[in-house]
N, C-alpha and C positions, 0 to 999 in steps of 0.2 A: 506437513505439520499444520495443525490448526490451533488457533488461539481463540479464546472467548471473545464475543462481540464487545467492542468498546475498548479493547486493550490499547490499540494504537492511539486513539483519542485521549485516553487517560494518561498515556505516556507523554503525548504532546503537551498536554496541560501541565504535567509535572515539570517537564523540561522548561517550558515557558515561565513557570513560576520561579524556578531557580536561576535560569540564565537569560530571561527575557530581555534584559538590558543589553546583552551582548549578541544574542542569536535570534533567528526567526525559525520556527519549526512549523512545517506544513504537512498535512496528511495528503498523500497523492496515491493514485493507482498507476503503477509503472509496468511496462513490459520488459522482460529480461532476455538478453541475447541467449539463444539456445534453450529457451524455456519450453516447458511442456506444451504440446498442442494436442487438442482432442482427437482421439482415434475413432471414437464412436459418437454417434449423435446423442442428444439428450432431449428430455421433454421440454427443457427451457429453450425459448426461441433465440436467446442471445448466445447459446452454446451449440454451434454446429460443428460438424467434423472438419478438422484442419484449422480451426480458428485458434489463435494464440490467446492464452489467458493473461489477465492482468493481476498484479499482486499489490496489496496495500503496503505502503512504505512511509516512513517518517523522513522527510527531507529537511535537513538542518543546514542553514547558511548563516554566515556572519552578517550582523546588522551593520550597515554603513550609514 
């Protein structure tokens, strides 16, 4: 699944505007257990065969 560029950041800003006094939202790239690994090489140097991919995520935590 693909989403347009900036969707995660736009969502983070909307969440912070509404709940910023209660939570902290951060954009991070995470690896997922059992996630897809590349089977074939790519033209990009950072994508070699067998390398695990990282996925954009919105990490939300309670503000203390």
